[in-house]
All heavy atoms as TSV, in Angstrom:
chain	resi	resn	atom	element	x	y	z
A	1	MET	N	N	138.756	119.232	81.730
A	1	MET	CA	C	137.679	119.930	80.954
A	1	MET	C	C	138.310	120.628	79.814
A	1	MET	O	O	139.236	121.294	79.953
A	1	MET	CB	C	136.982	120.874	81.936
A	1	MET	CG	C	135.919	121.654	81.230
A	1	MET	SD	S	135.043	122.935	82.276
A	1	MET	CE	C	134.555	121.887	83.629
A	2	PRO	N	N	137.763	120.281	78.577
A	2	PRO	CA	C	138.340	121.042	77.463
A	2	PRO	C	C	138.049	122.461	77.496
A	2	PRO	O	O	137.140	123.029	78.061
A	2	PRO	CB	C	137.470	120.398	76.239
A	2	PRO	CG	C	136.511	119.359	76.898
A	2	PRO	CD	C	136.597	119.475	78.350
A	3	ILE	N	N	139.084	123.255	76.831
A	3	ILE	CA	C	138.965	124.709	76.811
A	3	ILE	C	C	137.668	125.090	76.107
A	3	ILE	O	O	136.951	126.051	76.488
A	3	ILE	CB	C	140.173	125.239	76.070
A	3	ILE	CG1	C	141.435	124.931	76.894
A	3	ILE	CG2	C	140.025	126.664	75.838
A	3	ILE	CD1	C	142.702	125.308	76.219
A	4	THR	N	N	137.220	124.356	75.085
A	4	THR	CA	C	136.078	124.724	74.276
A	4	THR	C	C	134.830	124.676	75.076
A	4	THR	O	O	133.759	125.392	74.669
A	4	THR	CB	C	135.983	123.887	73.084
A	4	THR	OG1	O	135.819	122.549	73.345
A	4	THR	CG2	C	137.165	124.131	72.086
A	5	LYS	N	N	134.648	124.043	76.200
A	5	LYS	CA	C	133.481	123.841	76.948
A	5	LYS	C	C	132.908	125.252	77.298
A	5	LYS	O	O	131.722	125.446	77.316
A	5	LYS	CB	C	133.625	122.949	78.187
A	5	LYS	CG	C	132.342	122.874	78.931
A	5	LYS	CD	C	132.421	121.716	79.912
A	5	LYS	CE	C	131.254	121.595	80.776
A	5	LYS	NZ	N	130.093	120.994	80.298
A	6	ASN	N	N	133.857	126.199	77.701
A	6	ASN	CA	C	133.366	127.523	78.051
A	6	ASN	C	C	133.456	128.608	76.909
A	6	ASN	O	O	133.037	129.651	77.188
A	6	ASN	CB	C	134.207	128.060	79.217
A	6	ASN	CG	C	134.033	127.117	80.496
A	6	ASN	OD1	O	132.866	126.609	80.739
A	6	ASN	ND2	N	135.091	126.812	81.184
A	7	ALA	N	N	133.797	127.992	75.717
A	7	ALA	CA	C	133.868	129.033	74.627
A	7	ALA	C	C	132.452	129.335	74.204
A	7	ALA	O	O	131.561	128.468	74.235
A	7	ALA	CB	C	134.678	128.403	73.544
A	8	GLU	N	N	132.375	130.561	73.771
A	8	GLU	CA	C	131.044	130.944	73.199
A	8	GLU	C	C	130.734	130.153	71.935
A	8	GLU	O	O	131.579	129.914	71.053
A	8	GLU	CB	C	131.091	132.469	72.853
A	8	GLU	CG	C	129.727	133.004	72.458
A	8	GLU	CD	C	129.761	134.512	72.243
A	8	GLU	OE1	O	130.476	135.218	73.113
A	8	GLU	OE2	O	129.013	134.990	71.268
A	9	GLY	N	N	129.526	129.688	71.771
A	9	GLY	CA	C	129.119	128.881	70.665
A	9	GLY	C	C	129.312	127.438	70.816
A	9	GLY	O	O	128.841	126.644	69.980
A	10	SER	N	N	129.931	126.987	71.893
A	10	SER	CA	C	130.100	125.486	72.186
A	10	SER	C	C	128.895	125.027	72.910
A	10	SER	O	O	128.362	125.745	73.795
A	10	SER	CB	C	131.332	125.258	72.874
A	10	SER	OG	O	132.487	125.540	72.158
A	11	GLU	N	N	128.471	123.905	72.561
A	11	GLU	CA	C	127.359	123.313	73.361
A	11	GLU	C	C	127.586	121.704	73.470
A	11	GLU	O	O	127.955	121.082	72.478
A	11	GLU	CB	C	126.001	123.414	72.529
A	11	GLU	CG	C	124.861	122.782	73.222
A	11	GLU	CD	C	123.547	122.920	72.304
A	11	GLU	OE1	O	123.638	123.413	71.214
A	11	GLU	OE2	O	122.566	122.399	72.761
A	12	TYR	N	N	127.607	121.253	74.673
A	12	TYR	CA	C	127.788	119.805	74.879
A	12	TYR	C	C	126.437	119.142	75.067
A	12	TYR	O	O	125.570	119.620	75.837
A	12	TYR	CB	C	128.727	119.637	76.150
A	12	TYR	CG	C	130.114	119.791	75.850
A	12	TYR	CD1	C	130.600	121.206	75.543
A	12	TYR	CD2	C	131.054	118.860	75.835
A	12	TYR	CE1	C	131.861	121.417	75.288
A	12	TYR	CE2	C	132.363	119.127	75.422
A	12	TYR	CZ	C	132.797	120.412	75.188
A	12	TYR	OH	O	134.093	120.579	74.795
A	13	VAL	N	N	126.166	118.080	74.374
A	13	VAL	CA	C	124.962	117.363	74.389
A	13	VAL	C	C	125.282	115.844	74.625
A	13	VAL	O	O	126.431	115.480	74.389
A	13	VAL	CB	C	124.135	117.540	73.121
A	13	VAL	CG1	C	123.763	119.024	72.905
A	13	VAL	CG2	C	124.931	117.148	71.894
A	14	THR	N	N	124.228	115.167	74.842
A	14	THR	CA	C	124.408	113.729	75.024
A	14	THR	C	C	123.400	112.959	74.106
A	14	THR	O	O	122.442	113.451	73.723
A	14	THR	CB	C	124.117	113.197	76.444
A	14	THR	OG1	O	122.791	113.571	76.812
A	14	THR	CG2	C	125.103	113.870	77.384
A	15	VAL	N	N	123.841	111.773	73.725
A	15	VAL	CA	C	122.986	110.794	72.989
A	15	VAL	C	C	123.111	109.420	73.713
A	15	VAL	O	O	124.151	109.248	74.317
A	15	VAL	CB	C	123.150	110.644	71.537
A	15	VAL	CG1	C	122.937	112.031	70.806
A	15	VAL	CG2	C	124.657	110.175	71.207
A	16	THR	N	N	122.224	108.632	73.642
A	16	THR	CA	C	122.304	107.283	74.183
A	16	THR	C	C	123.129	106.404	73.310
A	16	THR	O	O	123.248	106.682	72.117
A	16	THR	CB	C	120.932	106.576	74.345
A	16	THR	OG1	O	120.311	106.403	73.130
A	16	THR	CG2	C	119.979	107.443	75.285
A	17	ASP	N	N	123.613	105.292	73.905
A	17	ASP	CA	C	124.385	104.303	73.062
A	17	ASP	C	C	123.451	103.740	71.988
A	17	ASP	O	O	123.885	103.587	70.824
A	17	ASP	CB	C	124.867	103.104	73.958
A	17	ASP	CG	C	126.066	103.651	74.838
A	17	ASP	OD1	O	126.671	104.661	74.595
A	17	ASP	OD2	O	126.287	102.887	75.840
A	18	GLN	N	N	122.151	103.572	72.253
A	18	GLN	CA	C	121.290	103.013	71.298
A	18	GLN	C	C	121.064	103.971	70.137
A	18	GLN	O	O	120.991	103.632	68.977
A	18	GLN	CB	C	119.900	102.691	71.845
A	18	GLN	CG	C	118.936	101.908	70.883
A	18	GLN	CD	C	119.619	100.601	70.401
A	18	GLN	OE1	O	120.027	99.742	71.170
A	18	GLN	NE2	N	119.721	100.510	69.071
A	19	GLU	N	N	120.973	105.278	70.429
A	19	GLU	CA	C	120.814	106.308	69.399
A	19	GLU	C	C	122.073	106.319	68.471
A	19	GLU	O	O	121.993	106.427	67.219
A	19	GLU	CB	C	120.650	107.692	70.040
A	19	GLU	CG	C	119.242	107.834	70.639
A	19	GLU	CD	C	119.147	109.167	71.431
A	19	GLU	OE1	O	120.085	109.537	72.122
A	19	GLU	OE2	O	117.965	109.693	71.421
A	20	ALA	N	N	123.217	106.155	69.055
A	20	ALA	CA	C	124.529	106.112	68.303
A	20	ALA	C	C	124.539	104.880	67.445
A	20	ALA	O	O	124.966	104.964	66.254
A	20	ALA	CB	C	125.730	106.187	69.284
A	21	LEU	N	N	124.109	103.760	67.936
A	21	LEU	CA	C	124.157	102.592	67.195
A	21	LEU	C	C	123.047	102.626	65.997
A	21	LEU	O	O	123.396	102.201	64.841
A	21	LEU	CB	C	123.710	101.360	68.058
A	21	LEU	CG	C	124.837	100.833	68.981
A	21	LEU	CD1	C	124.295	99.756	69.881
A	21	LEU	CD2	C	126.085	100.387	68.315
A	22	ASP	N	N	121.970	103.244	66.272
A	22	ASP	CA	C	120.973	103.479	65.259
A	22	ASP	C	C	121.559	104.397	64.078
A	22	ASP	O	O	121.342	104.073	62.938
A	22	ASP	CB	C	119.631	104.025	65.785
A	22	ASP	CG	C	118.927	103.139	66.668
A	22	ASP	OD1	O	119.178	101.972	66.603
A	22	ASP	OD2	O	117.994	103.657	67.452
A	23	ALA	N	N	122.296	105.409	64.478
A	23	ALA	CA	C	122.840	106.341	63.550
A	23	ALA	C	C	123.921	105.587	62.738
A	23	ALA	O	O	124.119	105.747	61.529
A	23	ALA	CB	C	123.442	107.548	64.271
A	24	PHE	N	N	124.697	104.697	63.387
A	24	PHE	CA	C	125.812	103.889	62.749
A	24	PHE	C	C	125.116	103.106	61.720
A	24	PHE	O	O	125.475	103.043	60.482
A	24	PHE	CB	C	126.476	102.996	63.743
A	24	PHE	CG	C	127.552	102.133	63.148
A	24	PHE	CD1	C	128.791	102.460	63.103
A	24	PHE	CD2	C	127.155	100.885	62.635
A	24	PHE	CE1	C	129.819	101.589	62.547
A	24	PHE	CE2	C	128.045	99.995	62.148
A	24	PHE	CZ	C	129.390	100.415	62.031
A	25	HIS	N	N	124.039	102.360	62.014
A	25	HIS	CA	C	123.316	101.516	61.021
A	25	HIS	C	C	122.692	102.290	59.980
A	25	HIS	O	O	122.652	101.918	58.760
A	25	HIS	CB	C	122.356	100.621	61.775
A	25	HIS	CG	C	122.922	99.581	62.642
A	25	HIS	ND1	N	123.706	98.546	62.127
A	25	HIS	CD2	C	122.967	99.450	63.998
A	25	HIS	CE1	C	124.250	97.869	63.160
A	25	HIS	NE2	N	123.698	98.342	64.204
A	26	PHE	N	N	122.145	103.501	60.336
A	26	PHE	CA	C	121.431	104.345	59.321
A	26	PHE	C	C	122.415	104.780	58.258
A	26	PHE	O	O	122.229	104.608	57.068
A	26	PHE	CB	C	120.845	105.562	60.007
A	26	PHE	CG	C	120.323	106.591	59.021
A	26	PHE	CD1	C	119.029	106.433	58.382
A	26	PHE	CD2	C	121.044	107.780	58.754
A	26	PHE	CE1	C	118.600	107.344	57.558
A	26	PHE	CE2	C	120.581	108.686	57.888
A	26	PHE	CZ	C	119.293	108.520	57.271
A	27	LEU	N	N	123.596	105.230	58.615
A	27	LEU	CA	C	124.592	105.747	57.690
A	27	LEU	C	C	125.116	104.617	56.886
A	27	LEU	O	O	125.318	104.793	55.690
A	27	LEU	CB	C	125.698	106.506	58.390
A	27	LEU	CG	C	126.680	107.223	57.533
A	27	LEU	CD1	C	125.947	108.328	56.728
A	27	LEU	CD2	C	127.767	107.859	58.227
A	28	SER	N	N	125.355	103.432	57.476
A	28	SER	CA	C	125.799	102.331	56.825
A	28	SER	C	C	124.928	101.779	55.697
A	28	SER	O	O	125.270	101.515	54.612
A	28	SER	CB	C	125.982	101.127	57.814
A	28	SER	OG	O	126.961	101.452	58.752
A	29	ARG	N	N	123.565	101.834	56.072
A	29	ARG	CA	C	122.593	101.344	55.087
A	29	ARG	C	C	122.370	102.397	53.963
A	29	ARG	O	O	122.245	101.986	52.834
A	29	ARG	CB	C	121.217	101.167	55.800
A	29	ARG	CG	C	121.102	99.875	56.563
A	29	ARG	CD	C	119.676	99.540	56.972
A	29	ARG	NE	N	119.017	100.665	57.488
A	29	ARG	CZ	C	118.991	101.046	58.741
A	29	ARG	NH1	N	119.608	100.412	59.636
A	29	ARG	NH2	N	118.300	102.117	59.222
A	30	THR	N	N	122.296	103.669	54.305
A	30	THR	CA	C	121.927	104.666	53.318
A	30	THR	C	C	123.053	105.124	52.457
A	30	THR	O	O	122.879	105.550	51.323
A	30	THR	CB	C	121.305	105.926	53.971
A	30	THR	OG1	O	122.209	106.492	54.949
A	30	THR	CG2	C	119.979	105.497	54.672
A	31	GLU	N	N	124.335	105.207	52.967
A	31	GLU	CA	C	125.468	105.744	52.295
A	31	GLU	C	C	126.552	104.700	52.102
A	31	GLU	O	O	127.488	105.039	51.448
A	31	GLU	CB	C	125.970	106.998	53.052
A	31	GLU	CG	C	125.042	108.069	53.188
A	31	GLU	CD	C	124.540	108.643	51.822
A	31	GLU	OE1	O	125.360	108.686	50.881
A	31	GLU	OE2	O	123.444	109.187	51.746
A	32	GLY	N	N	126.484	103.623	52.789
A	32	GLY	CA	C	127.609	102.581	52.644
A	32	GLY	C	C	128.855	102.930	53.392
A	32	GLY	O	O	129.863	102.547	53.212
A	33	ILE	N	N	128.645	103.925	54.338
A	33	ILE	CA	C	129.785	104.375	55.157
A	33	ILE	C	C	129.735	103.776	56.564
A	33	ILE	O	O	128.574	103.895	57.214
A	33	ILE	CB	C	129.742	105.960	55.254
A	33	ILE	CG1	C	129.939	106.502	53.816
A	33	ILE	CG2	C	130.868	106.408	56.210
A	33	ILE	CD1	C	129.749	108.002	53.866
A	34	LEU	N	N	130.701	103.170	57.045
A	34	LEU	CA	C	130.833	102.681	58.428
A	34	LEU	C	C	131.584	103.833	59.312
A	34	LEU	O	O	132.778	103.856	59.288
A	34	LEU	CB	C	131.621	101.387	58.559
A	34	LEU	CG	C	131.028	100.267	57.721
A	34	LEU	CD1	C	132.043	98.960	57.820
A	34	LEU	CD2	C	129.639	99.797	58.204
A	35	PRO	N	N	130.693	104.624	60.006
A	35	PRO	CA	C	131.398	105.646	60.768
A	35	PRO	C	C	131.967	105.068	62.043
A	35	PRO	O	O	131.600	104.033	62.613
A	35	PRO	CB	C	130.229	106.638	61.151
A	35	PRO	CG	C	129.095	105.632	61.148
A	35	PRO	CD	C	129.309	104.575	60.135
A	36	ALA	N	N	133.068	105.751	62.603
A	36	ALA	CA	C	133.598	105.332	63.837
A	36	ALA	C	C	132.508	105.571	64.874
A	36	ALA	O	O	131.609	106.382	64.696
A	36	ALA	CB	C	134.838	106.177	64.143
A	37	LEU	N	N	132.576	104.888	65.990
A	37	LEU	CA	C	131.475	105.150	66.956
A	37	LEU	C	C	131.412	106.525	67.488
A	37	LEU	O	O	130.306	107.012	67.843
A	37	LEU	CB	C	131.628	104.044	68.158
A	37	LEU	CG	C	131.352	102.554	67.696
A	37	LEU	CD1	C	131.669	101.752	68.927
A	37	LEU	CD2	C	129.944	102.394	67.221
A	38	GLU	N	N	132.541	107.138	67.585
A	38	GLU	CA	C	132.530	108.587	68.068
A	38	GLU	C	C	131.719	109.458	67.060
A	38	GLU	O	O	130.905	110.297	67.523
A	38	GLU	CB	C	134.003	109.088	68.182
A	38	GLU	CG	C	134.760	108.350	69.280
A	38	GLU	CD	C	135.442	107.125	68.645
A	38	GLU	OE1	O	135.239	106.802	67.487
A	38	GLU	OE2	O	136.183	106.472	69.462
A	39	SER	N	N	131.970	109.200	65.747
A	39	SER	CA	C	131.267	109.967	64.829
A	39	SER	C	C	129.757	109.616	64.768
A	39	SER	O	O	128.935	110.452	64.476
A	39	SER	CB	C	131.821	109.751	63.352
A	39	SER	OG	O	133.167	110.197	63.353
A	40	ALA	N	N	129.500	108.429	65.081
A	40	ALA	CA	C	128.032	107.948	65.185
A	40	ALA	C	C	127.329	108.693	66.261
A	40	ALA	O	O	126.080	109.005	66.128
A	40	ALA	CB	C	128.001	106.405	65.344
A	41	HIS	N	N	128.010	109.007	67.295
A	41	HIS	CA	C	127.361	109.819	68.338
A	41	HIS	C	C	126.985	111.286	67.805
A	41	HIS	O	O	125.828	111.724	68.133
A	41	HIS	CB	C	128.234	109.866	69.582
A	41	HIS	CG	C	128.265	108.711	70.449
A	41	HIS	ND1	N	128.918	107.638	70.152
A	41	HIS	CD2	C	127.627	108.466	71.572
A	41	HIS	CE1	C	128.705	106.695	71.008
A	41	HIS	NE2	N	127.942	107.209	71.943
A	42	ALA	N	N	127.848	111.824	67.083
A	42	ALA	CA	C	127.632	113.140	66.492
A	42	ALA	C	C	126.445	113.044	65.466
A	42	ALA	O	O	125.599	113.886	65.366
A	42	ALA	CB	C	128.847	113.657	65.845
A	43	LEU	N	N	126.514	112.026	64.703
A	43	LEU	CA	C	125.375	111.788	63.692
A	43	LEU	C	C	124.051	111.580	64.382
A	43	LEU	O	O	123.040	112.130	63.943
A	43	LEU	CB	C	125.802	110.601	62.795
A	43	LEU	CG	C	124.876	110.358	61.717
A	43	LEU	CD1	C	124.766	111.499	60.754
A	43	LEU	CD2	C	125.280	109.095	60.866
A	44	ALA	N	N	124.048	110.958	65.502
A	44	ALA	CA	C	122.815	110.653	66.225
A	44	ALA	C	C	122.221	112.070	66.664
A	44	ALA	O	O	121.064	112.291	66.569
A	44	ALA	CB	C	123.047	109.759	67.477
A	45	HIS	N	N	123.066	112.933	67.185
A	45	HIS	CA	C	122.474	114.186	67.570
A	45	HIS	C	C	122.084	115.001	66.402
A	45	HIS	O	O	121.063	115.783	66.405
A	45	HIS	CB	C	123.553	115.072	68.420
A	45	HIS	CG	C	123.038	116.296	68.881
A	45	HIS	ND1	N	122.067	116.418	69.822
A	45	HIS	CD2	C	123.365	117.626	68.570
A	45	HIS	CE1	C	121.772	117.643	69.986
A	45	HIS	NE2	N	122.497	118.373	69.271
A	46	ALA	N	N	122.818	114.977	65.263
A	46	ALA	CA	C	122.458	115.670	64.051
A	46	ALA	C	C	121.048	115.178	63.627
A	46	ALA	O	O	120.230	115.956	63.167
A	46	ALA	CB	C	123.454	115.516	62.900
A	47	ARG	N	N	120.819	113.879	63.702
A	47	ARG	CA	C	119.459	113.287	63.288
A	47	ARG	C	C	118.341	113.876	64.197
A	47	ARG	O	O	117.267	114.073	63.720
A	47	ARG	CB	C	119.584	111.868	63.299
A	47	ARG	CG	C	120.435	111.209	62.229
A	47	ARG	CD	C	120.413	109.750	62.215
A	47	ARG	NE	N	119.058	109.258	61.673
A	47	ARG	CZ	C	118.593	108.024	61.944
A	47	ARG	NH1	N	119.215	107.221	62.593
A	47	ARG	NH2	N	117.388	107.772	61.428
A	48	LYS	N	N	118.697	114.152	65.384
A	48	LYS	CA	C	117.736	114.713	66.329
A	48	LYS	C	C	117.458	116.243	66.008
A	48	LYS	O	O	116.332	116.706	66.067
A	48	LYS	CB	C	118.257	114.702	67.795
A	48	LYS	CG	C	118.160	113.404	68.459
A	48	LYS	CD	C	118.601	113.711	69.936
A	48	LYS	CE	C	118.721	112.442	70.780
A	48	LYS	NZ	N	119.116	112.769	72.139
A	49	MET	N	N	118.494	116.892	65.572
A	49	MET	CA	C	118.361	118.361	65.285
A	49	MET	C	C	117.788	118.582	63.860
A	49	MET	O	O	117.138	119.697	63.717
A	49	MET	CB	C	119.708	118.988	65.417
A	49	MET	CG	C	120.283	118.887	66.810
A	49	MET	SD	S	119.202	119.522	68.147
A	49	MET	CE	C	119.011	121.264	67.607
A	50	ALA	N	N	117.886	117.723	62.992
A	50	ALA	CA	C	117.525	117.890	61.536
A	50	ALA	C	C	116.115	118.401	61.412
A	50	ALA	O	O	115.816	119.326	60.627
A	50	ALA	CB	C	117.791	116.639	60.749
A	51	PRO	N	N	115.121	117.849	62.060
A	51	PRO	CA	C	113.702	118.315	61.844
A	51	PRO	C	C	113.554	119.771	62.265
A	51	PRO	O	O	112.520	120.427	61.816
A	51	PRO	CB	C	112.908	117.433	62.819
A	51	PRO	CG	C	113.697	116.202	63.037
A	51	PRO	CD	C	115.179	116.671	63.023
A	52	PHE	N	N	114.454	120.328	63.018
A	52	PHE	CA	C	114.268	121.770	63.444
A	52	PHE	C	C	114.903	122.810	62.489
A	52	PHE	O	O	114.627	123.935	62.635
A	52	PHE	CB	C	114.803	122.009	64.830
A	52	PHE	CG	C	114.146	121.129	65.915
A	52	PHE	CD1	C	114.845	119.982	66.394
A	52	PHE	CD2	C	112.862	121.370	66.397
A	52	PHE	CE1	C	114.192	119.191	67.308
A	52	PHE	CE2	C	112.274	120.604	67.275
A	52	PHE	CZ	C	112.919	119.451	67.795
A	53	GLY	N	N	115.642	122.186	61.456
A	53	GLY	CA	C	116.208	123.204	60.493
A	53	GLY	C	C	115.323	123.314	59.228
A	53	GLY	O	O	114.385	122.448	59.036
A	54	GLY	N	N	115.434	124.324	58.668
A	54	GLY	CA	C	114.695	124.595	57.426
A	54	GLY	C	C	115.245	123.807	56.199
A	54	GLY	O	O	116.353	123.392	56.249
A	55	ARG	N	N	114.376	123.733	55.191
A	55	ARG	CA	C	114.879	123.009	53.923
A	55	ARG	C	C	116.023	123.774	53.277
A	55	ARG	O	O	116.719	123.173	52.558
A	55	ARG	CB	C	113.674	122.913	52.996
A	55	ARG	CG	C	112.696	121.889	53.600
A	55	ARG	CD	C	111.567	121.493	52.633
A	55	ARG	NE	N	112.020	120.737	51.516
A	55	ARG	CZ	C	112.353	119.411	51.561
A	55	ARG	NH1	N	112.176	118.817	52.687
A	55	ARG	NH2	N	112.723	118.723	50.454
A	56	ASP	N	N	116.184	125.011	53.611
A	56	ASP	CA	C	117.324	125.751	52.962
A	56	ASP	C	C	118.558	125.888	53.846
A	56	ASP	O	O	119.485	126.521	53.480
A	56	ASP	CB	C	116.762	127.272	52.737
A	56	ASP	CG	C	116.376	127.982	53.960
A	56	ASP	OD1	O	116.013	127.285	55.007
A	56	ASP	OD2	O	116.382	129.209	53.912
A	57	GLN	N	N	118.560	125.090	54.964
A	57	GLN	CA	C	119.669	125.063	55.810
A	57	GLN	C	C	120.524	123.834	55.548
A	57	GLN	O	O	119.986	122.793	55.183
A	57	GLN	CB	C	119.270	125.047	57.234
A	57	GLN	CG	C	118.609	126.486	57.680
A	57	GLN	CD	C	118.274	126.462	59.142
A	57	GLN	OE1	O	117.778	125.486	59.660
A	57	GLN	NE2	N	118.477	127.608	59.806
A	58	VAL	N	N	121.756	123.992	55.823
A	58	VAL	CA	C	122.728	122.890	55.623
A	58	VAL	C	C	123.266	122.505	56.928
A	58	VAL	O	O	123.718	123.308	57.770
A	58	VAL	CB	C	123.866	123.247	54.616
A	58	VAL	CG1	C	124.928	122.183	54.493
A	58	VAL	CG2	C	123.243	123.678	53.281
A	59	MET	N	N	123.361	121.203	57.276
A	59	MET	CA	C	124.049	120.726	58.422
A	59	MET	C	C	125.267	119.933	58.047
A	59	MET	O	O	125.137	119.057	57.087
A	59	MET	CB	C	123.103	119.889	59.230
A	59	MET	CG	C	123.596	119.347	60.556
A	59	MET	SD	S	122.529	118.337	61.555
A	59	MET	CE	C	121.171	119.358	61.772
A	60	ILE	N	N	126.347	120.093	58.598
A	60	ILE	CA	C	127.571	119.358	58.360
A	60	ILE	C	C	128.013	118.534	59.551
A	60	ILE	O	O	128.027	119.043	60.631
A	60	ILE	CB	C	128.726	120.303	57.940
A	60	ILE	CG1	C	128.367	121.071	56.648
A	60	ILE	CG2	C	130.057	119.561	57.754
A	60	ILE	CD1	C	129.286	122.132	56.199
A	61	VAL	N	N	128.277	117.234	59.395
A	61	VAL	CA	C	128.720	116.452	60.437
A	61	VAL	C	C	130.110	115.869	59.903
A	61	VAL	O	O	130.163	115.303	58.845
A	61	VAL	CB	C	127.802	115.214	60.759
A	61	VAL	CG1	C	128.463	114.353	61.810
A	61	VAL	CG2	C	126.515	115.776	61.203
A	62	ASN	N	N	131.075	116.166	60.633
A	62	ASN	CA	C	132.497	115.674	60.338
A	62	ASN	C	C	132.572	114.193	60.826
A	62	ASN	O	O	132.355	113.943	61.922
A	62	ASN	CB	C	133.520	116.539	60.921
A	62	ASN	CG	C	134.941	116.143	60.567
A	62	ASN	OD1	O	135.192	115.892	59.449
A	62	ASN	ND2	N	135.830	116.151	61.555
A	63	LEU	N	N	132.926	113.373	59.896
A	63	LEU	CA	C	133.274	111.966	60.177
A	63	LEU	C	C	134.661	111.714	60.277
A	63	LEU	O	O	135.454	112.050	59.419
A	63	LEU	CB	C	132.601	111.007	59.123
A	63	LEU	CG	C	131.117	111.137	58.879
A	63	LEU	CD1	C	130.667	110.237	57.814
A	63	LEU	CD2	C	130.419	110.888	60.223
A	64	SER	N	N	135.129	111.105	61.418
A	64	SER	CA	C	136.501	110.792	61.545
A	64	SER	C	C	136.654	109.337	61.983
A	64	SER	O	O	135.667	108.771	62.466
A	64	SER	CB	C	137.142	111.770	62.633
A	64	SER	OG	O	136.499	111.436	63.893
A	65	GLY	N	N	137.719	108.754	61.824
A	65	GLY	CA	C	138.032	107.399	62.117
A	65	GLY	C	C	137.370	106.414	61.190
A	65	GLY	O	O	136.828	106.817	60.103
A	66	ARG	N	N	137.540	105.201	61.513
A	66	ARG	CA	C	136.986	104.142	60.631
A	66	ARG	C	C	136.145	103.198	61.429
A	66	ARG	O	O	136.588	102.564	62.390
A	66	ARG	CB	C	138.187	103.339	59.987
A	66	ARG	CG	C	139.033	104.105	59.090
A	66	ARG	CD	C	140.191	103.366	58.523
A	66	ARG	NE	N	140.103	101.854	58.613
A	66	ARG	CZ	C	141.105	101.166	58.783
A	66	ARG	NH1	N	142.345	101.632	58.939
A	66	ARG	NH2	N	140.907	99.814	58.851
A	67	GLY	N	N	134.913	102.975	61.005
A	67	GLY	CA	C	133.950	102.183	61.776
A	67	GLY	C	C	134.233	100.767	61.536
A	67	GLY	O	O	133.805	99.930	62.343
A	68	ASP	N	N	134.990	100.338	60.582
A	68	ASP	CA	C	135.337	98.941	60.345
A	68	ASP	C	C	136.051	98.342	61.510
A	68	ASP	O	O	135.954	97.173	61.878
A	68	ASP	CB	C	136.022	98.618	58.975
A	68	ASP	CG	C	137.309	99.427	58.888
A	68	ASP	OD1	O	137.446	100.575	59.184
A	68	ASP	OD2	O	138.286	98.757	58.447
A	69	LYS	N	N	136.823	99.320	62.231
A	69	LYS	CA	C	137.531	98.797	63.374
A	69	LYS	C	C	136.557	98.591	64.556
A	69	LYS	O	O	137.060	97.849	65.539
A	69	LYS	CB	C	138.574	99.915	63.885
A	69	LYS	CG	C	139.607	100.196	62.877
A	69	LYS	CD	C	140.605	101.248	63.471
A	69	LYS	CE	C	141.675	101.623	62.525
A	69	LYS	NZ	N	142.513	102.700	63.146
A	70	ASP	N	N	135.407	99.101	64.527
A	70	ASP	CA	C	134.447	98.937	65.642
A	70	ASP	C	C	133.416	97.831	65.439
A	70	ASP	O	O	132.693	97.512	66.302
A	70	ASP	CB	C	133.709	100.233	65.847
A	70	ASP	CG	C	134.506	101.436	66.299
A	70	ASP	OD1	O	135.588	101.171	66.922
A	70	ASP	OD2	O	134.339	102.515	65.769
A	71	VAL	N	N	133.477	97.213	64.296
A	71	VAL	CA	C	132.618	96.086	63.916
A	71	VAL	C	C	132.599	95.033	65.045
A	71	VAL	O	O	131.529	94.483	65.406
A	71	VAL	CB	C	132.782	95.537	62.551
A	71	VAL	CG1	C	131.873	94.255	62.303
A	71	VAL	CG2	C	132.494	96.668	61.535
A	72	SER	N	N	133.739	94.593	65.529
A	72	SER	CA	C	133.750	93.516	66.563
A	72	SER	C	C	133.010	94.008	67.790
A	72	SER	O	O	132.421	93.110	68.440
A	72	SER	CB	C	135.224	93.115	66.888
A	72	SER	OG	O	135.900	94.206	67.444
A	73	ILE	N	N	133.075	95.217	68.164
A	73	ILE	CA	C	132.374	95.690	69.317
A	73	ILE	C	C	130.834	95.670	69.061
A	73	ILE	O	O	130.118	95.415	69.959
A	73	ILE	CB	C	132.793	97.186	69.638
A	73	ILE	CG1	C	134.362	97.290	70.113
A	73	ILE	CG2	C	131.903	97.805	70.690
A	73	ILE	CD1	C	134.840	98.583	70.170
A	74	LEU	N	N	130.483	96.022	67.863
A	74	LEU	CA	C	129.037	96.025	67.555
A	74	LEU	C	C	128.382	94.671	67.522
A	74	LEU	O	O	127.224	94.579	67.675
A	74	LEU	CB	C	128.887	96.694	66.183
A	74	LEU	CG	C	129.293	98.174	66.179
A	74	LEU	CD1	C	129.252	98.738	64.729
A	74	LEU	CD2	C	128.477	99.002	67.116
A	75	LYS	N	N	129.223	93.680	67.293
A	75	LYS	CA	C	128.698	92.291	67.249
A	75	LYS	C	C	128.291	91.770	68.569
A	75	LYS	O	O	127.380	90.881	68.743
A	75	LYS	CB	C	129.755	91.251	66.704
A	75	LYS	CG	C	129.939	91.457	65.212
A	75	LYS	CD	C	130.919	90.417	64.719
A	75	LYS	CE	C	131.210	90.493	63.246
A	75	LYS	NZ	N	132.165	89.529	62.773
A	76	ARG	N	N	128.726	92.431	69.661
A	76	ARG	CA	C	128.430	91.949	71.086
A	76	ARG	C	C	126.986	92.183	71.432
A	76	ARG	O	O	126.304	93.024	71.094
A	76	ARG	CB	C	129.372	92.616	72.048
A	76	ARG	CG	C	130.801	92.223	71.836
A	76	ARG	CD	C	131.618	92.919	72.861
A	76	ARG	NE	N	132.985	92.887	72.439
A	76	ARG	CZ	C	133.931	93.601	73.002
A	76	ARG	NH1	N	133.789	94.336	74.004
A	76	ARG	NH2	N	135.155	93.571	72.476
């Protein structure tokens, strides 16, 4: 178990594989960025949370890795 799980301010959430794939395709289409699948999971949750933020709020999602390495997995 990661140390951060019990740290104040940490929250662990889940998204489905389909939500992650949808986020992957969304970012690819809108920004031309192929996120790694791990980052696509984070992006999927950010997309769920975005409607609850105000227009004056900023949300940051850190993208790591390279999604071009995952393209062969996505073809299946």
